[in-house]
C-alpha positions in Angstrom: -69.0 -19.8 -7.2 -69.5 -18.9 -11.2 -72.9 -21.1 -11.2 -71.2 -23.2 -14.3 -71.9 -26.5 -12.6 -74.7 -27.8 -10.1 -71.9 -29.1 -7.4 -68.2 -29.3 -6.3 -67.2 -32.9 -7.6 -64.0 -32.2 -5.5 -66.1 -32.8 -2.5 -66.6 -36.5 -3.3 -62.9 -37.3 -3.3 -61.3 -39.1 -0.5 -58.3 -36.8 0.6 -55.1 -38.4 1.5 -54.4 -39.1 5.4 -51.9 -36.8 6.7 -49.3 -38.0 9.0 -48.5 -35.9 12.3 -45.2 -36.5 13.8 -44.8 -36.3 17.4 -42.5 -33.5 18.0 -39.3 -34.7 20.3 -37.1 -31.9 21.6 -33.8 -31.9 22.9 -33.9 -30.8 26.6 -30.9 -28.5 27.3 -29.0 -31.3 28.8 -30.1 -33.6 26.0 -28.2 -30.8 23.4 -25.1 -30.5 25.2 -24.9 -34.4 25.0 -25.9 -34.3 21.6 -23.0 -31.7 20.4 -20.3 -33.6 22.4 -20.8 -36.5 20.0 -20.7 -34.7 17.1 -17.1 -33.5 18.2 -14.8 -35.0 15.4 -17.5 -36.0 13.1 -17.2 -34.6 9.3 -20.3 -32.9 9.5 -20.0 -31.5 13.1 -20.4 -28.0 12.1 -23.5 -29.0 10.3 -25.3 -30.4 13.4 -24.0 -27.3 15.5 -25.1 -24.9 12.7 -29.1 -26.5 12.3 -29.3 -26.9 16.5 -27.7 -23.3 17.3 -29.4 -21.4 14.6 -32.7 -23.5 13.9 -31.8 -23.7 10.1 -34.2 -25.8 8.0 -32.2 -29.0 6.4 -32.6 -27.4 3.0 -31.1 -24.4 3.9 -28.5 -25.9 6.0 -27.4 -28.2 2.8 -27.4 -25.1 0.8 -24.8 -23.1 2.4 -21.9 -21.9 0.2 -18.6 -20.3 1.6 -20.0 -17.0 -0.1 -22.9 -16.7 2.5 -20.5 -17.0 5.5 -18.1 -14.2 6.6 -16.3 -15.5 9.8 -14.4 -12.5 10.2 -17.4 -10.4 10.5 -19.3 -13.7 12.6 -22.3 -13.8 10.1 -24.2 -16.3 8.1 -26.6 -15.5 5.7 -29.5 -17.6 4.1 -29.8 -17.1 0.4 -30.7 -20.5 -1.2 -31.7 -23.9 0.2 -30.6 -27.3 -1.8 -33.9 -28.9 -2.7 -34.5 -32.1 -5.0 -36.1 -31.1 -8.2 -36.7 -33.4 -11.4 -34.1 -35.7 -9.9 -31.7 -33.2 -9.4 -30.3 -31.5 -6.0 -30.6 -27.5 -6.9 -30.1 -24.6 -5.2 -33.6 -22.5 -5.3 -34.4 -19.2 -3.4 -36.3 -19.2 -0.6 -40.1 -19.5 -0.5 -40.9 -16.5 1.4 -38.9 -13.0 1.9 -38.7 -13.7 5.9 -36.8 -17.0 4.7 -34.0 -14.9 3.3 -32.2 -13.5 6.1 -28.7 -12.9 7.9 -27.8 -14.5 11.3 -25.2 -13.5 13.6 -22.6 -16.5 14.5 -21.4 -17.5 18.1 -17.8 -17.4 18.9 -18.2 -21.6 19.1 -20.1 -21.8 15.6 -17.3 -19.7 14.2 -14.7 -22.0 15.7 -16.6 -25.2 14.5 -17.1 -23.7 10.7 -13.1 -22.9 10.6 -12.5 -26.4 11.5 -14.8 -27.6 8.9 -13.1 -25.5 6.4 -9.6 -26.8 7.5 -11.1 -30.3 6.9 -12.5 -29.6 3.5 -9.4 -27.9 2.1 -7.4 -31.1 3.0 -10.1 -33.2 1.3 -10.1 -31.0 -1.9 -6.2 -31.1 -1.8 -6.5 -35.2 -1.8 -9.3 -35.4 -4.0 -7.4 -33.3 -6.8 -8.8 -33.2 -10.2 -11.8 -35.1 -9.2 -13.3 -32.8 -6.8 -16.3 -30.9 -8.6 -15.7 -26.8 -8.4 -19.0 -26.0 -6.0 -18.9 -23.6 -3.2 -21.0 -25.6 -0.8 -20.0 -25.5 2.7 -21.0 -29.2 3.3 -20.7 -31.4 0.8 -19.7 -34.7 -0.2 -15.9 -35.4 -0.3 -15.6 -34.8 -3.8 -17.8 -31.5 -3.8 -21.1 -32.9 -4.6 -24.3 -32.2 -2.5 -25.6 -34.2 0.5 -28.7 -36.0 -0.4 -30.8 -35.8 2.5 -31.6 -39.3 2.9 -27.6 -39.8 3.8 -27.9 -36.6 6.0 -30.9 -38.2 7.7 -28.9 -41.7 7.9 -25.9 -40.6 9.5 -28.0 -38.4 11.7 -29.8 -41.1 13.4 -26.6 -43.0 13.7 -25.0 -40.3 15.3 -28.3 -39.7 17.8 -28.3 -43.6 18.9 -24.7 -43.4 19.7 -25.4 -40.4 21.5 -28.1 -42.8 23.7 -31.0 -40.4 22.5 -34.3 -41.4 21.6 -35.9 -41.2 18.3 -36.3 -38.0 16.6 -36.3 -36.2 13.3 -33.6 -34.1 12.0 -36.2 -31.4 11.5 -36.6 -31.9 15.3 -33.4 -29.9 15.8 -35.3 -26.7 14.6 -37.9 -27.3 17.3 -35.5 -27.8 19.7 -33.6 -24.6 18.8 -36.2 -22.4 19.0 -37.5 -24.3 22.2 -34.2 -23.9 23.7 -34.5 -19.9 23.0 -37.6 -19.6 24.7 -36.2 -21.3 27.5 -33.7 -18.9 27.7 -36.1 -16.1 27.7 -35.3 -14.7 24.2 -38.5 -12.6 22.8 -40.7 -14.9 20.8 -40.3 -11.7 17.4 -36.6 -12.3 17.9 -36.9 -16.6 17.4 -39.0 -15.7 14.9 -36.8 -13.6 12.7 -34.3 -15.9 13.6 -36.0 -18.8 12.1 -36.7 -16.9 9.0 -40.9 -17.3 10.0 -43.5 -15.2 8.1 -46.0 -15.5 11.4 -44.9 -15.0 14.9 -48.1 -17.6 15.6 -46.1 -20.2 13.9 -42.8 -20.0 16.0 -45.4 -19.9 19.2 -47.8 -22.6 18.3 -45.8 -25.2 16.2 -42.0 -24.9 16.5 -41.7 -23.5 20.5 -42.4 -26.3 23.4 -42.3 -26.2 27.0 -39.6 -28.0 28.9 -40.9 -30.0 31.9 -38.8 -28.2 34.2 -40.0 -24.9 32.9 -43.7 -26.0 33.7 -42.9 -27.5 37.0 -41.1 -23.8 38.0 -44.5 -22.1 36.6 -46.6 -24.4 38.6 -44.9 -24.1 41.4 -44.4 -20.4 41.3 -48.4 -20.1 41.1 -48.4 -22.6 44.2 -46.4 -20.2 46.4 -48.6 -17.5 45.5 -52.0 -19.7 45.9 -50.9 -22.0 48.8 -50.2 -19.7 51.3 -52.7 -19.9 54.2 -55.6 -16.8 54.2 -54.9 -14.2 56.9 -57.3 -14.7 59.9 -59.8 -12.1 59.6 -59.6 -9.3 62.2 
């Protein structure tokens, strides 16, 4: 653009191939089965929060008890746990929209209360070995949970539930797709997800279920499949 070089040498570089993952969203019945298999699991509340609120993995792992008001039934996303320089650090969200406060349904409040009671018992058992962090989801010694360990635990639970291969991030896709299936407006779903552009919510994260598509085509068939009226 400035005319300092005759050509753009970057165009000579072979760019890396982008791996496109096939998104696998849970149907309503699969989501219910998955949550049933999380019951009693040490990270039950994490899986429920990820699926019910569509949190990103780093957002869920970075939750602090100071971000949650169980009496007011609200949860604030203020930081995310990210690997930086070989360490797991709490960092601020990338966009202003990612910083958000979400209402907690009664089921999530109950799950988080059970989780806190379990965590208090672990803290008492660990004693002086317990780390002083305020993380909602952590190891038994209070340390942050590494992503690969969460993914390993997730796949073990998924297989026990008899669900097909999918990524942990697909729980976020599933949340937004389930919201759409319930008729939740896209603008509301966008704010729950913390997206900065509603087009991302609609084109990338919202997937139509086969039952919904079947009902749509049958509704159109009811309209177009009627025999024409005879001419007078």
